[in-house]
N, C-alpha and C positions, 0 to 999 in steps of 0.2 A: 699719468699721461701715457706711459709705455703700454699699459694694458689697453687703453683706448685705441692707441695706434695699432697695436697687434690685432685688435678686433677688426679694425678697418682693413687691415692687410689680408685677413683670412676669409673675408666675405663681405657682402653688402650689409649684413645685419641679421639679427635673429628675431623672428616673428613667431608669436604664439596666437593661434586662432582658437578662440574660446566660444564655441557654438554647439548647441545640442543637435543641430542638423548635421549628421556625420557626412552625408553626401556633399553638402555645401562646403563643409570644412575640408574634405579631401580635395575637392576641385580647387579651392582657394590656395591650399598648400602646394598643390602641383604647379599652379600658375606662379606662385612666389618662387618656388625652387627653379622653375624654368628661367626666371628673371635674375637668378643668381643669389637669392636670399636663402637663409636657412629657415625652415618652417616646420612647426609641429602643431598638433591640435589637441584639444581637450573638450570633453562634452559636458563637464560640470565644473563648478568653482573648486570643489575639493581636488579634482584631478588637475585643474589649472594651477592652483597654488602649489601643488606638489611639484609640478614642472618648473614653476618660477623659482622654487627653492633649490632645485637640482642643477639648473644650468642657467647661464646668463641670457636674459631676454631684453631686447631693446624696445619692441613694440608689441602690444596686445591688441588684437582685433576682437572686440568683445560684443557679443550679441546683446541687444537691449532686453530681450526676453529669453533668458537662459533656462528653458524648461519652466519649472515652477519658481525659479529664482528671479529676483528683480536685478536686472543688469546694473542699475544705478548703485545699488547696495554693493555689488561686486566691484564696481568702479571705485567707490569710496575706499574699500578695503585695499585694492591694488595700490592706490595713491598713498595710502597710509603706510603700508608695509614696504612698498617698492616705489618711492617717490621719483626715482630717476627714469622709470619705465613710462614711455608714452602710450596712451590708450586711445584707440580709435573705436568709437561706438558704431556698430552696424545694426541695421534693422530693415525689415521688409517695407516699412512705411516711413516717408519723410515727414516727421512730426516736429514743427518748429519749437513749440513749448518744451518738448522732450529734449531737443537739441540744446536749447538754452540751459535747461537743468543740468545736462551732462557737462556742458562747458564750464558751468559754475562749480561743478564738483571735480574739475581737473582734467576732463577729457581733452585730448589734443585736437580731435576733429570728430565729425559725425557724418557717416556715409550710409547710403542704402545698399541693400544686398545686390543690386544690379550694377553697382559702381564698377565692379571688376570687368564689366562688359565694355567699359571705356578705359582701356589699359593705360593710356597716357596720363589721364587724370588720377586713376587709382594708384599707379606706382609713384606718381609725383607726391601724392598724399602720404604714402608709406615712407618714401625717401625723406620727406621733410620731417616726419615723426621720428625716424631713426636719427637724423641730424640733431633734432631737439634732445633726444635721449643722450647722445654722445656729448652734446654741449653741456648738459647738466653734469655729466661725469667729469669732463674737463674742468669745469668750474670747481667741482668738489675737490679734485686732485690739486688744482692750483691753490685752493684755500688751505689744503693740508700742507702743501709746500711752504706757504706763508707761515702757517702755525709752527713749522719746524724751526723757524727763526724767532718767533715771538711768544710761543706757548700760550697765546690767547687769540681769539678770533677778532677781537674788536679794537686792538691797538694796531693801527695801520699807519705807516709813515714812510716817507722817502727823504724828508729834509734832514740835513746834518744835525740840527739842534735836537729834533725828536729822537733820531737814531742814537745820538749820544746819551740822551736821558734814559732811553730803554736799556742801553748797555750799562749805565750806572745803576739803574734799578735792579738789573740782574746780579750785579756785584753786591749790592746792598742785601739782597735776599740771602746771600751765603752767610750773613752774620745775623742770626735770629735774635740776638739781644739788642740790636741797634733800633732805637725808636726813630721813626721817619716822619718828616713833615712834608706834605705835598700841598703846594699852593698853586693858585691859578684862578682865572675867572670862572664863573658858572658855565658849565657845559664843555670844559676843555678835556675832561676825561680823568679827573682825579681818582674816582673810585676804580676805574679800569686800571690805572697805574698801581693802585693798592692791591688789586687782585693779581696783577702780574707778579708783584713782589711775593705775595702769598703762594702763588703757584710755582714759583721758582725756589721757594725756601724749603727747609727741612720740615716745616709745619704744614706742607701742602695737603697732608692727609687729615689734618684737623679742620675745624670749622672756620669759615670766613664770616665774621659777623660785622654788620655795618649799622651804625646808629647816627641819626641826625640830631646833634646836641641842641639845635635851635627849636626842635619840635616839642620839647618837654620843659615844664617849669622845674626849678631846682629840686624840690622834694621828690617829684616823680622820676627825675633823672637819676638821683641817687639810688632809689630802689630798683630802677631798671638796670643800672650798671652793676651794683653790688648785691642785688637780691634782698630778700627780707624773710624774717621768721614769721610763722603763723602768729597772729595776734599783735604784731608790731604796731599796727594802726588800723583804724576802722576800714573794713573791707579786706584785710589780710587774712583770708580764711584758710590759707595753706602756705607751706614754705615755697619760696620761689628762688632759684639759684642765681639769677642775674646774668648779665651778658659776659662779664669777665670769666665766670665759671663755664659758661656755655662755650666761650672761645678758648678755654684752656688747651694748651698744645696746638693752638691755632693763631688766628689773626683777628684783632679787633680794630675796626676803622671808626674813629671818632670824627665824623664829618661836621663841618661848621663849628669847630672847637672855639673859634673866636666869640661865639654866642654864649659860652658857658659862664655861669656866674662865678664871682670871686670865691664864694664859699665852696662851690664844687671844685674849683681849681685846686684849692688846698687839699681836698680829699683825693683828688686824682694824682697830685704830686706825690703824696704819701705812698700810693699804690705803685707808682712808677719807680719809686726809690727802693722799697723793701719787698715788692712783689707779693704782698698780702692784702686781702680784702676782708672787710667785716660787713656781713649783711645787716640791714636795718633791723634792730631789735635783738641781734645776736650778741653773745657774750664772749665769743672766741673768733679768731681770725682763720682764714683759709689761704693756703699758699696757691698761687697761680703762676703759670708759665705761659705768658701771652705776648705775642708781638703786637705792639700798639703803633698804629699809623694814624696820625692826625692830619686832617685836611681843612683848608679854609680858603675862601675867596677874599679875605680881608688882609690888611697890612698889620700883622701882629706886632711888629716893632712900633708902629704908630699907636697901637692900643696899649703897649707897655709904657710908652711915653705919657699917655693920657691916664695912666693908673687904672686902666680897665682890663688889663691882662697881666698876670703875675710874671715878673721878670725871671724868677727861678724856674717856673713851669715852662716858660718860653725856651730857655736854654736846655731844659730837660727833654723837650719833645723835638728840638731842632738839632739833634745829633747828626742826622742826614737830611739835607734839604733838596727836594726836587721841585723846581719851579717850572710849571708847564706853560709854554707860551700860548697866547690866543691864536685862533686859526688865521686871523688876518695877518699875523706875522710869520706864517709858514704856508704861504699860498701854494707852494709846490706840492703840498700834501693833499690839496683839495681834489684833483682828478682821481687819485688812487683811493681816497676816502669815498668819493662819490660812487666809484665803481664797486667798491667793497659793499657799501650799503645797497647798491642796486642788486648785486648778487644775493645779498642777504634777504631782501624783501621779495625778489622773484622766487627764490627758493622757498620762502615761507608760504607764498601763495601758489606754489607748484605750477608756475608758468615758465615758459622759455626765457632764458636770460636776455634782457633788453640791452640796448646800447644807449649812449648819450651823444647827441649831436655836438658838433664843434661849437656852434653858437651858444648852446646851453652851457658847455664847459667854460667858455670865455666869460659868460655872465657869472657863473659860480666862482670863478677864480678872482673876479674883481669886486665881488660884493664884500661888505665889511664884516658880516657874520657876528653881530653882537651876541647871539646865543651860542656861538662857537660850534664845535662838532655836533653837539646835540641838536642844534637848529638845522645843520646840514642834513643830519639823519632824518629829521622830521620832514624836510623838504623832499628828499628822495623817496621816503615812504609814501608821501602824498602823491608824488608824480607817478610812481609805479601803480598805485591804486586807481588813478584817474586816466592814465594814458592807455588807450586801447591798442595802439600800434606797438611795433617792436623797437622804436627809437624814442627816447625822451628828447623833446624839442623845446624851444623857448616857450611855446604855448602850453607845455606840460608844467611849467613852473608857476609858483604863486604870483599874483598880480604885482606885488611890490618888487619882484625881481624882473618880470617881463617889462615893466615900465622903465627900467634902467637903460641908459644909452649903451649900445653895443661897443665894447672897447676894441682897440686895434688887435689884430690877430697876434697872440703871443707865441704860438707854437705851430709853425708851419708844417711840421711833420705829422700832426694829428690827422687821421683819416677822416674823410668827409662823412662817412656813415657812423662815426662814433669811436669810442675808445676800445681797445682790445685788452681784456683783463690779463690774458696770459703774458702779453708783452710788458705790461706794467709790473707784474709780479716777477718776471724774469729780470727786469731792471733792478728791482729791490734785491733780489737774490744775488745778482752780480755785484752790487754795491757792498752787500754784507760780506761776501767772500773776499773781495778786494780789501775791505777794511780789516778782516781777520788776518789776511796774508801780510798786510802792512804791520800789524801788531806783532806778528811772529817772524818778521824778516824773511818771509817766503817759506817758512816751515809748514808744509801742508798738514802733517800729522797734528801739530799743535793748533793750527787754524781750525781743523775739523773738530777738535775737542772744544774750542771756544764756541763753536756754533752747535755743539751737541749733535754732530752728524757722524755717521760712520765714514771711515777713510774712503771706502769704495764710492759712497754717494758723493763725497767731496770731490774726488777725482773726476767723477762723471760730469759735475757741474763746471769744473775747471776746463774740461775739454769742450763742453757744450758752449761755454761763453768765450772760448779761445783766449783764456787768460795765460799769458806767457811771461810778461815783464817782471812780475814779482815772484815767480816760481823759480827757485834756484836748483841747479843740478845737485843731486845727493841729499836734498832736503825733503824728499817725498815720503820717506819711511824711516824716520830716525828711531 
C-alpha cells in the first residue's frame, strides 16, 4: 500500500506511449507531461517491453498497428506479463469490431489518434486507466496483507469461530505426527483447511496429495494408495509407487473417508500405526513419513454405532478434530468472502475490481447457502462474468436469490455503492492483532511472533489502528 501511495504522491502516474509514429509519440508525451504525468515512448514492442521491465508503468497507450506488428498480440503479452498495467488502444480509425476484440483481450479502453485534440475526454480516459491500475495494485497488496495472517489465499474469515479454528489448525501444523480429522458439510472448505495445515507444517516443502475415497472401489483404492508391482494384476505393466509414497515427507488428504470399505479401513489402520506400506504384489514393506488428514461430511460416530466404520480407526484418525461450521452459521463471514471472490475473479479476468451493492449483500447474508462457501464462490463467479457494470446488484445474482424477499438492513454503516475491500481487510487485521495482544498480555514482541510478522511491521499496524488499551509500557521489546 505504501508503494502505491508513494506513487500517487510523486506524480499523476506513469504512461508509456507505444507507437511507431515517432512524431505522434513525441507530441503525446509532451501533452502528458504538461498535464503532470510522467511519460515515455517506444517505437516497437521490443523497446516497449524493455521499458516496462526497467521502470514502473501504470498505463500503456498502444497503437493497434505497431509497424509490422499486430497491436492485439502486443496487448495480450502486456496483460499476461504485466496484468496490473492498464492498456488503452489507439488507432487512426474507429473500428467497432476491433474495439470489441481489444476489450475482450483486456484493453481498458479504445481511442482514436485524434482523441488528444479533446483534452478533457482524453485525460479523463488516461486518469481512469491509472486509477484502475492503482486499484489492482491496492487489491494485490491487501490480499498479500491478508495472506500474512492466513498463509493461504482462500481461507477468509472474520467470525470468532472460524478464526479460532484457523488458529487451532496453525498449532496442529506444528506437530507433524498428529493425524487430523476435518469434518463439515460439502463445500465448507475442508480441503482448504487441510492445505493450510500442510503449508504451516514442517512438511510444507513436500507434496500435498488429495484423494477422494468415494471415487474408487476397494481394489482400485488399495493400489492407488499403496501402489503395485509390475504383474500384480491384469493391466499392471509397470511399477506404480502409490499416493503414500508420493506424499512421503508431505501430506495426504483422504477425503470422504466415511465411504471407505471396512476391508480398506483395516489396511489403512495398519499403515497409520506402523508407518509402513506394502504395494500390491510386493513382498516387502516401505517406510513412509506422511501426515494424514482425513475429511468427511458424514457423522463418523453414527457410522461406528452402525458398524460401518471401525471404532479403532475412528479414534486413530480423530487425534485432532476440526469441525468446520456451515456458512449459514457464520453469516458475518459472507461479506468478506464475497469480496474476496470478487477480487479473485476480477483479477482472473483482468478487469477492474467491481463492488457489491448493499441490497445484494443483504440477500447474500440472509440466504441459507446449502452449498456453503463453494456455492457462494460459484454465485460470485457467475455474477462477475455476466455483470457488465462496475457494481454487482440484485439483478446480477441468480434467479433463486433475486426472488427472495429483501431483508431489513442489517448493517447501516455499509456504503451505498458497495463494500470496500481495504476496510474489511483492515478490520480482520485489527482483530487478529488484538487477539494476539490478548494472548500475550500486551507483549508486542510475542504477539508479532504469533502472527509471523516482523516487530517493525507489527508496530506499524498498532499505530495505524490506534491500539492502546492492550499495549503495556515496557512490553514493546522484551
